[in-house]
TIDRENVO-522719 format. One record per residue (C-alpha): x, y, z; residue in one letter. Coordinates in Angstrom, 1 decimal, padded with zeros to 4 digits. Example, Ala and Ser with C-alpha at 12.3 -4.5 7.8 and 13.67 -1.06 7.14 Angstrom:
<node <012.3, -004.5, 007.8>, "A">
<node <013.7, -001.1, 007.1>, "S">
This chain:
<node <018.1, -072.8, 073.5>, "X">
<node <015.3, -071.1, 075.7>, "X">
<node <015.0, -068.1, 076.3>, "X">
<node <015.4, -066.9, 080.2>, "X">
<node <012.6, -066.5, 082.6>, "X">
<node <011.3, -063.1, 082.8>, "X">
<node <011.8, -061.5, 086.4>, "X">
<node <009.2, -059.6, 085.9>, "X">
<node <006.0, -059.9, 084.4>, "X">
<node <003.0, -057.6, 084.2>, "X">
<node <-000.3, -059.5, 082.5>, "X">
<node <-003.5, -057.3, 081.7>, "X">
<node <-002.9, -054.8, 084.7>, "X">
<node <-005.3, -052.7, 085.3>, "X">
<node <-005.6, -050.0, 087.5>, "X">
<node <-008.4, -047.3, 088.6>, "X">
<node <-009.0, -044.7, 090.9>, "X">
<node <-012.2, -044.6, 091.9>, "X">
<node <-014.4, -045.2, 088.7>, "X">
<node <-011.7, -044.0, 086.6>, "X">
<node <-010.0, -046.8, 085.1>, "X">
<node <-006.1, -045.1, 084.4>, "X">
<node <-004.3, -048.3, 083.1>, "X">
<node <-006.2, -050.4, 080.9>, "X">
<node <-005.0, -053.9, 080.0>, "X">
<node <-001.2, -053.5, 080.2>, "X">
<node <000.9, -056.4, 078.8>, "X">
<node <004.7, -056.8, 079.4>, "X">
<node <007.9, -058.7, 080.2>, "X">
<node <011.9, -057.5, 081.8>, "X">
<node <014.6, -060.0, 081.8>, "X">
<node <017.5, -060.1, 084.0>, "X">
<node <020.2, -057.5, 082.8>, "X">
<node <017.8, -055.3, 080.4>, "X">
<node <016.6, -051.7, 080.9>, "X">
<node <012.6, -051.4, 079.2>, "X">
<node <011.4, -047.9, 078.8>, "X">
<node <008.1, -046.8, 079.7>, "X">
<node <007.4, -043.5, 077.5>, "X">
<node <004.1, -041.4, 077.7>, "X">
<node <002.7, -038.1, 078.4>, "X">
<node <001.6, -037.1, 081.9>, "X">
<node <-001.5, -039.2, 082.5>, "X">
<node <-000.6, -041.8, 080.8>, "X">
<node <-000.5, -044.3, 083.7>, "X">
<node <003.5, -044.6, 083.6>, "X">
<node <003.8, -043.5, 087.2>, "X">
<node <000.4, -045.4, 088.2>, "X">
<node <002.3, -048.8, 086.9>, "X">
<node <005.5, -048.6, 088.7>, "X">
<node <003.5, -047.8, 091.7>, "X">
<node <001.5, -050.9, 091.1>, "X">
<node <004.3, -053.1, 090.9>, "X">
<node <005.0, -052.4, 094.5>, "X">
<node <001.6, -052.1, 095.4>, "X">
<node <002.3, -048.9, 096.6>, "X">
<node <-000.8, -047.4, 094.1>, "X">
<node <-002.9, -048.2, 097.4>, "X">
<node <-001.1, -045.4, 099.8>, "X">
<node <-002.0, -042.9, 096.1>, "X">
<node <-005.6, -044.1, 096.4>, "X">
<node <-005.6, -046.7, 093.8>, "X">
<node <-006.4, -050.2, 093.4>, "X">
<node <-005.5, -052.7, 091.0>, "X">
<node <-008.7, -054.5, 089.6>, "X">
<node <-007.2, -056.7, 087.3>, "X">
<node <-004.1, -058.7, 085.8>, "X">
<node <-000.7, -060.6, 087.3>, "X">
<node <002.1, -059.5, 088.2>, "X">
<node <004.6, -062.2, 088.7>, "X">
<node <008.5, -061.6, 090.7>, "X">
<node <010.7, -063.9, 088.8>, "X">
<node <013.8, -065.9, 090.1>, "X">
<node <014.8, -068.4, 092.8>, "X">
<node <011.1, -067.4, 095.1>, "X">
<node <008.5, -066.8, 092.3>, "X">
<node <005.9, -064.5, 094.3>, "X">
<node <002.4, -062.9, 092.2>, "X">
<node <002.5, -059.9, 094.0>, "X">
<node <-001.8, -058.8, 093.5>, "X">
<node <-002.0, -061.9, 095.8>, "X">
<node <001.0, -060.5, 099.0>, "X">
<node <000.1, -059.8, 102.0>, "X">
<node <001.8, -057.5, 104.5>, "X">
<node <003.8, -059.0, 105.9>, "X">
<node <005.1, -060.8, 102.2>, "X">
<node <005.0, -057.4, 100.5>, "X">
<node <007.5, -055.5, 103.0>, "X">
<node <009.6, -058.0, 102.4>, "X">
<node <009.7, -057.6, 098.3>, "X">
<node <010.1, -053.6, 098.9>, "X">
<node <013.7, -052.7, 098.7>, "X">
<node <014.7, -056.5, 098.4>, "X">
<node <014.3, -057.9, 095.5>, "X">
<node <012.4, -054.9, 093.8>, "X">
<node <013.4, -051.2, 094.5>, "X">
<node <012.6, -047.9, 093.3>, "X">
<node <013.7, -044.7, 093.1>, "X">
<node <011.3, -041.7, 092.7>, "X">
<node <011.4, -037.9, 090.2>, "X">
<node <012.2, -035.8, 093.0>, "X">
<node <014.5, -036.8, 095.7>, "X">
<node <013.5, -033.8, 098.1>, "X">
<node <010.5, -035.4, 098.5>, "X">
<node <011.6, -038.8, 098.7>, "X">
<node <014.1, -038.1, 101.8>, "X">
<node <013.2, -037.8, 105.2>, "X">
<node <014.5, -033.9, 105.6>, "X">
<node <015.3, -034.2, 110.0>, "X">
<node <016.8, -037.8, 109.1>, "X">
<node <020.7, -038.0, 108.7>, "X">
<node <021.4, -039.5, 104.9>, "X">
<node <023.2, -042.3, 107.0>, "X">
<node <020.1, -042.9, 109.4>, "X">
<node <018.3, -043.1, 106.4>, "X">
<node <020.5, -045.7, 105.0>, "X">
<node <020.3, -047.7, 108.2>, "X">
<node <016.8, -048.3, 108.1>, "X">
<node <017.3, -050.0, 104.7>, "X">
<node <019.7, -051.8, 105.9>, "X">
<node <018.8, -052.8, 109.3>, "X">
<node <015.4, -054.4, 108.1>, "X">
<node <016.9, -056.3, 104.7>, "X">
<node <020.1, -057.2, 105.9>, "X">
<node <020.1, -057.5, 110.3>, "X">
<node <023.0, -055.1, 110.6>, "X">
<node <023.4, -052.5, 113.3>, "X">
<node <026.2, -050.1, 114.6>, "X">
<node <029.1, -050.1, 113.2>, "X">
<node <028.2, -052.8, 110.3>, "X">
<node <025.8, -050.6, 109.5>, "X">
<node <027.9, -047.6, 109.2>, "X">
<node <030.7, -049.2, 107.3>, "X">
<node <027.4, -050.8, 104.5>, "X">
<node <026.0, -047.5, 104.5>, "X">
<node <029.2, -046.1, 103.3>, "X">
<node <030.4, -048.5, 100.7>, "X">
<node <026.7, -048.1, 099.5>, "X">
<node <027.4, -044.6, 098.9>, "X">
<node <031.0, -045.3, 097.2>, "X">
<node <029.5, -047.7, 094.8>, "X">
<node <027.4, -044.4, 093.3>, "X">
<node <030.6, -042.8, 093.7>, "X">
<node <029.6, -040.0, 095.9>, "X">
<node <032.8, -037.9, 096.8>, "X">
<node <033.7, -037.9, 101.0>, "X">
<node <030.9, -040.6, 102.2>, "X">
<node <031.8, -040.6, 105.6>, "X">
<node <031.3, -037.1, 105.6>, "X">
<node <028.0, -037.0, 103.6>, "X">
<node <026.4, -040.3, 106.6>, "X">
<node <025.9, -037.3, 109.0>, "X">
<node <024.3, -034.8, 106.7>, "X">
<node <020.9, -033.8, 105.2>, "X">
<node <019.4, -034.2, 102.4>, "X">
<node <019.0, -030.4, 102.9>, "X">
<node <022.6, -029.8, 102.6>, "X">
<node <023.3, -032.0, 099.1>, "X">
<node <022.9, -031.3, 095.9>, "X">
<node <019.8, -032.7, 093.2>, "X">
<node <022.5, -034.8, 091.8>, "X">
<node <023.8, -035.9, 094.8>, "X">
<node <020.8, -036.8, 096.0>, "X">
<node <019.8, -038.6, 093.4>, "X">
<node <022.4, -041.0, 093.8>, "X">
<node <021.4, -041.2, 097.3>, "X">
<node <018.5, -042.5, 095.9>, "X">
<node <020.3, -044.8, 093.9>, "X">
<node <022.8, -046.1, 096.4>, "X">
<node <019.5, -046.8, 098.5>, "X">
<node <017.3, -048.4, 096.3>, "X">
<node <020.8, -050.4, 095.3>, "X">
<node <021.6, -051.5, 098.8>, "X">
<node <020.0, -055.1, 098.9>, "X">
<node <021.1, -055.5, 094.8>, "X">
<node <017.2, -056.2, 094.1>, "X">
<node <016.4, -058.3, 090.7>, "X">
<node <014.3, -055.2, 089.3>, "X">
<node <014.8, -051.7, 089.8>, "X">
<node <011.9, -049.4, 089.1>, "X">
<node <013.9, -045.6, 088.2>, "X">
<node <010.6, -043.1, 087.3>, "X">
<node <011.5, -040.1, 086.0>, "X">
<node <015.0, -040.1, 087.9>, "X">
<node <016.6, -037.2, 085.5>, "X">
<node <013.9, -035.0, 084.9>, "X">
<node <015.0, -032.4, 086.8>, "X">
<node <018.9, -032.5, 086.3>, "X">
<node <021.0, -030.6, 084.5>, "X">
<node <022.6, -032.3, 080.9>, "X">
<node <025.6, -033.2, 083.1>, "X">
<node <024.0, -034.7, 086.0>, "X">
<node <021.8, -036.6, 083.9>, "X">
<node <024.9, -037.7, 081.7>, "X">
<node <026.0, -038.7, 085.1>, "X">
<node <023.4, -040.6, 086.7>, "X">
<node <022.0, -042.7, 083.4>, "X">
<node <026.2, -044.3, 083.2>, "X">
<node <026.0, -044.9, 087.1>, "X">
<node <022.6, -046.8, 086.6>, "X">
<node <024.2, -048.8, 082.9>, "X">
<node <027.1, -049.2, 084.8>, "X">
<node <025.2, -050.9, 088.1>, "X">
<node <022.9, -052.6, 085.9>, "X">
<node <026.2, -054.1, 084.2>, "X">
<node <027.8, -054.8, 087.4>, "X">
<node <024.8, -056.6, 089.1>, "X">
<node <022.9, -057.8, 086.4>, "X">
<node <019.6, -056.1, 087.5>, "X">
<node <016.5, -055.8, 085.2>, "X">
<node <015.2, -051.9, 085.5>, "X">
<node <011.6, -050.4, 084.3>, "X">
<node <012.9, -046.6, 083.3>, "X">
<node <010.1, -044.6, 083.3>, "X">
<node <010.5, -040.9, 081.4>, "X">
<node <008.7, -038.4, 079.1>, "X">
<node <012.6, -037.5, 077.8>, "X">
<node <012.7, -039.7, 074.1>, "X">
<node <016.8, -038.7, 074.2>, "X">
<node <017.1, -040.6, 077.5>, "X">
<node <015.4, -043.4, 076.2>, "X">
<node <017.7, -043.6, 073.4>, "X">
<node <020.6, -043.6, 075.5>, "X">
<node <020.0, -046.2, 078.1>, "X">
<node <016.8, -048.3, 076.6>, "X">
<node <016.9, -051.8, 074.9>, "X">
<node <013.3, -052.1, 074.3>, "X">
<node <010.3, -049.6, 074.4>, "X">
<node <006.4, -049.6, 075.8>, "X">
<node <004.8, -046.7, 074.5>, "X">
<node <001.4, -045.9, 076.6>, "X">
<node <-001.5, -043.5, 075.8>, "X">
<node <-004.1, -042.5, 078.1>, "X">
<node <-003.4, -046.2, 079.9>, "X">
<node <-003.5, -048.4, 076.7>, "X">
<node <-000.4, -049.9, 075.2>, "X">
<node <000.3, -048.2, 071.7>, "X">
<node <003.7, -049.6, 071.1>, "X">
<node <006.1, -052.2, 071.5>, "X">
<node <009.1, -053.1, 070.3>, "X">
<node <013.1, -052.6, 069.9>, "X">
<node <014.0, -049.1, 070.5>, "X">
<node <015.9, -049.0, 067.0>, "X">
<node <012.6, -050.3, 065.8>, "X">
<node <010.7, -047.2, 067.3>, "X">
<node <013.2, -044.3, 066.4>, "X">
<node <013.5, -045.6, 063.0>, "X">
<node <010.1, -047.0, 061.8>, "X">
<node <007.2, -045.6, 064.3>, "X">
<node <004.0, -047.8, 064.0>, "X">
<node <001.3, -045.2, 065.8>, "X">
<node <000.3, -042.3, 064.9>, "X">
<node <001.3, -041.5, 068.5>, "X">
<node <004.3, -042.7, 068.9>, "X">
<node <005.3, -040.6, 065.9>, "X">
<node <003.8, -037.5, 067.7>, "X">
<node <006.0, -037.9, 070.1>, "X">
<node <009.2, -037.9, 068.1>, "X">
<node <008.1, -034.8, 066.6>, "X">
<node <007.4, -033.2, 069.2>, "X">
<node <010.7, -034.2, 070.9>, "X">
<node <013.5, -031.6, 070.8>, "X">
<node <016.7, -032.6, 068.7>, "X">
<node <020.1, -030.1, 069.2>, "X">
<node <020.7, -029.0, 065.4>, "X">
<node <016.8, -028.3, 064.4>, "X">
<node <017.2, -025.1, 064.6>, "X">
<node <016.7, -021.7, 066.3>, "X">
<node <014.8, -018.3, 065.5>, "X">
<node <016.5, -016.0, 063.2>, "X">
<node <018.7, -013.3, 065.8>, "X">
<node <017.1, -010.0, 066.0>, "X">
<node <018.6, -006.6, 064.9>, "X">
<node <018.6, -003.2, 066.3>, "X">
<node <016.1, -004.5, 069.2>, "X">
<node <015.6, -001.7, 071.9>, "X">
<node <017.4, -002.9, 075.0>, "X">
<node <014.4, -003.8, 077.9>, "X">
<node <016.4, -004.9, 080.2>, "X">
<node <020.6, -004.5, 081.4>, "X">
<node <023.2, -006.3, 084.2>, "X">
<node <026.5, -004.9, 085.2>, "X">
<node <028.6, -006.7, 086.9>, "X">
<node <025.9, -008.0, 089.3>, "X">
<node <027.5, -009.8, 092.6>, "X">
<node <024.8, -011.9, 094.5>, "X">
<node <025.9, -013.2, 098.2>, "X">
<node <023.5, -015.4, 100.5>, "X">
<node <024.9, -016.0, 103.8>, "X">
<node <027.4, -014.6, 105.9>, "X">
<node <027.6, -010.5, 107.5>, "X">
<node <025.6, -011.6, 110.6>, "X">
<node <026.7, -011.1, 113.9>, "X">
<node <026.4, -014.5, 115.3>, "X">
<node <027.2, -016.2, 111.7>, "X">
<node <029.9, -018.9, 111.7>, "X">
<node <030.1, -019.4, 107.6>, "X">
<node <031.7, -016.9, 105.5>, "X">
<node <028.8, -015.8, 102.3>, "X">
<node <028.4, -017.5, 099.6>, "X">
<node <028.8, -015.3, 096.3>, "X">
<node <026.2, -017.5, 093.6>, "X">
<node <026.4, -014.8, 091.1>, "X">
<node <029.5, -013.0, 089.9>, "X">
<node <030.0, -010.2, 088.0>, "X">
<node <027.6, -011.2, 085.9>, "X">
<node <026.4, -008.4, 082.2>, "X">
<node <024.1, -009.6, 079.7>, "X">
<node <021.3, -007.4, 078.0>, "X">
<node <017.8, -008.4, 076.8>, "X">
<node <016.3, -006.9, 073.5>, "X">
<node <012.8, -006.3, 073.0>, "X">
<node <010.8, -009.3, 071.4>, "X">
<node <013.9, -011.4, 072.0>, "X">
<node <014.4, -014.5, 074.0>, "X">
<node <017.8, -015.1, 075.8>, "X">
<node <018.5, -018.7, 077.1>, "X">
<node <020.6, -018.9, 080.1>, "X">
<node <021.8, -022.6, 080.5>, "X">
<node <024.3, -024.4, 083.1>, "X">
<node <024.5, -026.9, 085.3>, "X">
<node <022.7, -027.2, 088.6>, "X">
<node <024.2, -024.8, 091.4>, "X">
<node <026.1, -022.6, 088.7>, "X">
<node <023.6, -019.1, 089.7>, "X">
<node <020.7, -019.7, 087.3>, "X">
<node <018.1, -019.4, 089.7>, "X">
<node <020.0, -016.7, 091.9>, "X">
<node <020.3, -014.3, 089.3>, "X">
<node <016.7, -015.0, 087.5>, "X">
<node <016.2, -013.9, 091.5>, "X">
<node <018.3, -010.9, 091.4>, "X">
<node <016.6, -009.4, 087.9>, "X">
<node <013.3, -009.9, 089.9>, "X">
<node <014.6, -008.2, 092.5>, "X">
<node <013.4, -010.9, 094.9>, "X">
<node <017.4, -011.4, 095.6>, "X">
<node <018.6, -008.2, 096.5>, "X">
<node <022.2, -007.5, 094.2>, "X">
<node <025.7, -007.3, 096.3>, "X">
<node <026.9, -004.5, 093.9>, "X">
<node <026.5, -004.4, 090.1>, "X">
<node <023.5, -002.4, 088.3>, "X">
<node <020.1, -003.8, 086.6>, "X">
<node <018.3, -001.4, 083.9>, "X">
<node <014.6, -002.0, 083.6>, "X">
<node <013.3, 000.5, 081.2>, "X">
<node <015.8, 003.1, 081.4>, "X">
<node <015.3, 003.0, 085.6>, "X">
<node <017.8, 001.2, 087.3>, "X">
<node <015.7, -000.9, 090.0>, "X">
<node <019.1, -002.5, 091.9>, "X">
<node <018.8, 000.3, 094.5>, "X">
<node <014.9, 000.9, 094.7>, "X">
<node <013.0, 000.4, 098.2>, "X">
<node <009.4, -001.9, 097.9>, "X">
<node <007.7, 001.3, 098.1>, "X">
<node <009.6, 002.8, 094.3>, "X">
<node <009.7, -001.1, 093.0>, "X">
<node <006.3, -002.3, 093.0>, "X">
<node <004.8, -000.2, 089.7>, "X">
<node <008.2, -001.8, 088.3>, "X">
<node <006.9, -004.9, 089.2>, "X">
<node <004.3, -005.2, 086.7>, "X">
<node <006.6, -004.9, 084.0>, "X">
<node <008.5, -008.1, 084.8>, "X">
<node <007.2, -011.2, 085.4>, "X">
<node <008.2, -014.8, 086.1>, "X">
<node <006.6, -018.8, 085.8>, "X">
<node <009.0, -020.6, 088.2>, "X">
<node <009.6, -023.9, 087.6>, "X">
<node <006.8, -025.8, 089.9>, "X">
<node <003.5, -024.5, 088.6>, "X">
<node <001.6, -026.5, 091.5>, "X">
<node <003.9, -024.9, 094.3>, "X">
<node <003.5, -021.8, 092.3>, "X">
<node <000.2, -021.6, 092.7>, "X">
<node <-002.4, -021.3, 096.0>, "X">
<node <-004.1, -025.0, 096.1>, "X">
<node <-007.0, -022.8, 097.8>, "X">
<node <-007.6, -020.5, 095.4>, "X">
<node <-010.4, -020.7, 092.5>, "X">
<node <-008.3, -019.9, 088.9>, "X">
<node <-010.3, -017.3, 088.6>, "X">
<node <-008.3, -014.8, 091.5>, "X">
<node <-005.2, -016.6, 090.1>, "X">
<node <-004.6, -015.3, 086.9>, "X">
<node <-006.8, -011.7, 088.0>, "X">
<node <-004.5, -011.4, 091.3>, "X">
<node <-001.1, -009.9, 090.0>, "X">
<node <-003.8, -007.3, 087.7>, "X">
<node <-005.6, -006.6, 090.9>, "X">
<node <-002.7, -005.9, 093.7>, "X">
<node <-001.4, -003.4, 090.6>, "X">
<node <-005.0, -001.3, 090.4>, "X">
<node <-005.1, -002.9, 087.2>, "X">
<node <-008.5, -004.3, 087.3>, "X">
<node <-011.7, -004.3, 089.3>, "X">
<node <-013.5, -006.6, 091.5>, "X">
<node <-016.2, -006.1, 089.4>, "X">
<node <-014.0, -006.8, 086.1>, "X">
<node <-012.0, -009.7, 087.1>, "X">
<node <-014.6, -012.2, 086.0>, "X">
<node <-014.2, -010.9, 082.3>, "X">
<node <-010.1, -010.6, 082.6>, "X">
<node <-010.4, -014.3, 083.8>, "X">
<node <-012.0, -015.6, 081.0>, "X">
<node <-009.7, -013.2, 078.5>, "X">
<node <-006.7, -014.8, 080.0>, "X">
<node <-007.7, -017.9, 080.1>, "X">
<node <-008.8, -018.0, 076.4>, "X">
<node <-005.1, -016.3, 075.5>, "X">
<node <-003.8, -019.7, 076.6>, "X">
<node <-005.7, -021.8, 075.2>, "X">
<node <-007.8, -022.6, 078.3>, "X">
<node <-012.1, -022.9, 078.3>, "X">
<node <-013.6, -020.4, 080.4>, "X">
<node <-014.8, -022.5, 082.5>, "X">
<node <-011.7, -023.5, 083.6>, "X">
<node <-011.7, -020.0, 086.1>, "X">
<node <-014.3, -021.4, 088.0>, "X">
<node <-011.9, -024.5, 088.8>, "X">
<node <-008.6, -024.8, 091.6>, "X">
<node <-004.8, -025.9, 090.4>, "X">
<node <-005.2, -029.8, 091.1>, "X">
<node <-007.9, -030.2, 089.0>, "X">
<node <-005.4, -029.2, 085.9>, "X">
<node <-002.3, -031.7, 084.3>, "X">
<node <001.1, -030.1, 084.8>, "X">
<node <001.0, -028.5, 081.5>, "X">
<node <-002.6, -027.1, 081.9>, "X">
<node <-001.0, -025.7, 085.0>, "X">
<node <001.8, -024.1, 083.7>, "X">
<node <-000.3, -022.3, 081.5>, "X">
<node <-002.4, -020.8, 084.1>, "X">
<node <000.9, -019.0, 085.6>, "X">
<node <001.9, -017.7, 082.0>, "X">
<node <-001.1, -016.7, 082.2>, "X">
<node <-001.2, -014.7, 085.4>, "X">
<node <002.1, -013.1, 084.0>, "X">
<node <000.5, -011.9, 081.4>, "X">
<node <-002.3, -010.0, 083.4>, "X">
<node <-000.6, -007.0, 084.3>, "X">
<node <001.1, -006.4, 080.9>, "X">
<node <004.3, -007.2, 081.3>, "X">
<node <007.2, -006.4, 078.6>, "X">
<node <009.5, -009.2, 080.3>, "X">
<node <008.9, -013.0, 081.3>, "X">
<node <011.5, -014.6, 083.1>, "X">
<node <011.2, -018.4, 082.9>, "X">
<node <012.6, -019.9, 084.9>, "X">
<node <013.4, -023.8, 084.2>, "X">
<node <008.9, -023.6, 083.1>, "X">
<node <008.9, -026.7, 081.0>, "X">
<node <011.7, -028.9, 082.4>, "X">
<node <008.8, -030.7, 084.5>, "X">
<node <006.5, -031.9, 082.0>, "X">
<node <006.3, -033.9, 079.1>, "X">
<node <007.5, -033.2, 075.1>, "X">
<node <004.1, -032.7, 074.0>, "X">
<node <003.4, -030.2, 076.8>, "X">
<node <006.5, -028.7, 076.5>, "X">
<node <005.9, -028.3, 073.0>, "X">
<node <003.1, -026.2, 073.5>, "X">
<node <003.6, -024.3, 076.8>, "X">
<node <006.6, -023.3, 074.6>, "X">
<node <004.7, -022.5, 071.0>, "X">
<node <002.9, -020.3, 073.4>, "X">
<node <005.6, -018.9, 074.4>, "X">
<node <006.2, -017.8, 071.0>, "X">
<node <002.4, -016.6, 070.0>, "X">
<node <003.0, -014.1, 072.8>, "X">
<node <006.0, -012.5, 071.8>, "X">
<node <005.0, -012.7, 068.1>, "X">
<node <001.4, -011.2, 068.9>, "X">
<node <002.8, -009.1, 072.0>, "X">
<node <006.4, -008.2, 071.9>, "X">
<node <007.4, -009.7, 075.3>, "X">
<node <010.9, -010.4, 075.5>, "X">
<node <011.5, -013.8, 077.9>, "X">
<node <015.2, -014.3, 079.7>, "X">
<node <014.8, -018.7, 079.5>, "X">
<node <016.5, -020.4, 082.2>, "X">
<node <016.5, -024.3, 081.2>, "X">
<node <018.9, -027.3, 081.8>, "X">
<node <017.2, -028.6, 078.5>, "X">
<node <020.1, -027.2, 075.8>, "X">
<node <018.1, -028.3, 072.5>, "X">
<node <014.6, -027.0, 074.2>, "X">
<node <016.4, -023.1, 074.5>, "X">
<node <017.7, -024.2, 070.9>, "X">
<node <014.6, -024.1, 069.7>, "X">
<node <013.1, -020.3, 071.3>, "X">
<node <015.8, -018.3, 071.9>, "X">
<node <017.5, -016.1, 069.7>, "X">
<node <020.8, -015.9, 071.8>, "X">
<node <022.5, -018.1, 074.4>, "X">
<node <024.2, -017.0, 077.3>, "X">
<node <026.0, -019.7, 079.3>, "X">
<node <027.1, -019.7, 083.3>, "X">
<node <029.4, -021.8, 085.5>, "X">
<node <030.1, -020.6, 088.7>, "X">
<node <028.5, -017.7, 089.1>, "X">
<node <029.7, -016.4, 085.8>, "X">
<node <028.6, -015.8, 082.2>, "X">
<node <032.1, -018.3, 080.6>, "X">
<node <030.1, -018.0, 076.8>, "X">
<node <027.7, -015.5, 075.3>, "X">
<node <025.9, -014.9, 071.8>, "X">
<node <023.9, -015.8, 068.8>, "X">
<node <022.4, -019.0, 069.4>, "X">
<node <023.5, -020.6, 066.3>, "X">
<node <027.5, -019.5, 066.8>, "X">
<node <027.4, -020.6, 070.8>, "X">
<node <025.7, -024.0, 069.8>, "X">
<node <027.6, -024.5, 066.6>, "X">
<node <031.0, -023.1, 067.4>, "X">
<node <031.5, -023.2, 070.7>, "X">
<node <034.7, -021.1, 072.0>, "X">
<node <034.5, -022.3, 075.9>, "X">
<node <035.5, -025.8, 077.0>, "X">
<node <032.4, -026.1, 079.1>, "X">
<node <029.6, -024.9, 076.7>, "X">
<node <031.7, -028.0, 074.4>, "X">
<node <031.0, -030.1, 077.5>, "X">
<node <027.6, -029.3, 078.0>, "X">
<node <026.7, -030.1, 074.0>, "X">
<node <028.5, -033.4, 075.1>, "X">
<node <026.5, -034.4, 077.4>, "X">
<node <023.5, -033.7, 075.3>, "X">
<node <020.9, -037.2, 074.7>, "X">
<node <020.9, -037.7, 071.2>, "X">
<node <017.5, -039.2, 070.2>, "X">
<node <018.9, -041.2, 066.5>, "X">
<node <015.3, -039.8, 065.0>, "X">
<node <015.3, -039.9, 061.3>, "X">
<node <014.5, -036.4, 060.4>, "X">
<node <010.8, -036.9, 058.9>, "X">
<node <009.7, -038.0, 062.4>, "X">
<node <009.4, -034.0, 062.7>, "X">
<node <009.1, -030.7, 061.4>, "X">
<node <011.7, -029.0, 060.2>, "X">
<node <012.5, -025.7, 061.6>, "X">
<node <012.3, -023.3, 058.4>, "X">
<node <016.3, -022.0, 057.4>, "X">
<node <017.0, -024.4, 060.6>, "X">
<node <020.4, -026.0, 060.5>, "X">
<node <021.1, -029.4, 061.5>, "X">
<node <024.9, -029.8, 061.3>, "X">
<node <024.9, -031.5, 064.8>, "X">
<node <022.2, -034.0, 063.9>, "X">
<node <023.8, -036.8, 064.7>, "X">
<node <027.0, -035.8, 065.7>, "X">
<node <028.3, -035.7, 069.0>, "X">
<node <030.8, -033.5, 070.6>, "X">
<node <034.0, -034.5, 071.7>, "X">
<node <033.9, -034.7, 075.1>, "X">
<node <036.0, -032.4, 077.2>, "X">
<node <037.8, -032.7, 080.8>, "X">
<node <034.9, -031.5, 083.7>, "X">
<node <036.4, -027.7, 084.6>, "X">
């Protein structure tokens, strides 16, 4: 029996931005009911390929310079030759796409119902009550609770996981032949990620659609893919079944990706004994909203009586789901948000009640590295000014000395000196995060709060950034409060771990104890949700003295609390 023809066939695809070719002759097929994972580092051509399939690359300043993109089925079409009207008929109907960041993909001034209604009216011709019923059914399909209420809400009123479910509902309204999922779980915590992956897999089974899943997370690949295409610098370097890639990768680049992928059970730094306490948080409570004379909403408590300590030269990993209060705690520690009650002791000084003037000299002692390095850097400022600005504001460098300081800081984070004259948009995501670390180091801090600092980076860049943090810690004794939803990364860098749930620390202790003998049901639930890439032990370096007891084992799933 002959195999079914592919539902999507890409042959010798070439994509360019100006004079630079980003994709060099890429070819692959996807069949009905199959999931093909497109894997590679930032800049490898993954997203350019996805945008080209929908001919959205032209809106991003790129163009298809050669090759074929053929949509199969009862009405086959050569996408590269379609007129604009025919393209609009296919987009969202026969091919749909789920983007990485739903907040930037959804219109912030339109309700969820209005945005779903646009797609329903365009492709299904329904309006009024019929369109609302179809929108409600679409939200029910992706298991959004209280769907009728959600139709009247705006994107900012939903959590990240719910927004991503809305995007999936919108993509699947017309039951497309092909779903393109471009990093749909990168910014989500492990439990929400597991729910989204299970949702996509279940809907795929129900609808029989083909899925092109774009990701840099090989743990996700191990959970969802049938076949894998590995890209590097726009070239296909390896293609094959998922099991073959993990068991015996053929290319050096695939082996490098596997080696850089953090695995739960690879080991953690040895606990520090007798380290001086540089940060102590005692019974801190943080609330938002309420209190105003005209306020109709009760205040929301984001942090509930949290206590923790951080030693000199130590990394404390803080993990938990989105909305659990991790970032609120970080902002409170930084005094970007004032605590409602409790005490914050920074190097022997209570800073929880200091006014702005009294707090300023203490800000140099504790710095923050944010999740999105592009949003954290002023796009109009040269790197020289960006990395030296904190030191200049704290009178730690004279104007004449900023050039020399910038060169030194950039060298310390592994960037060339001539980077000082460039601007943020001229760097990759990993390089921009290095610039943010250089900026934090300009005031010689004793503590750095890293809030999801590597969650948006591919595995290779994330490894380079965490290795850089470890080197800075060894050489300068800097302490890190490392916040992340990637538990395998947290294990690799943390001496101790604190687990946060609904604003409270429910468990904390040495990394090996928390991950290998968790006491709290919520910790076990987090561990159960971690994707496990079945990577051969020889694929990557082992941490000296590491404990691999978790390798290949799934922690029993615990009923959600």
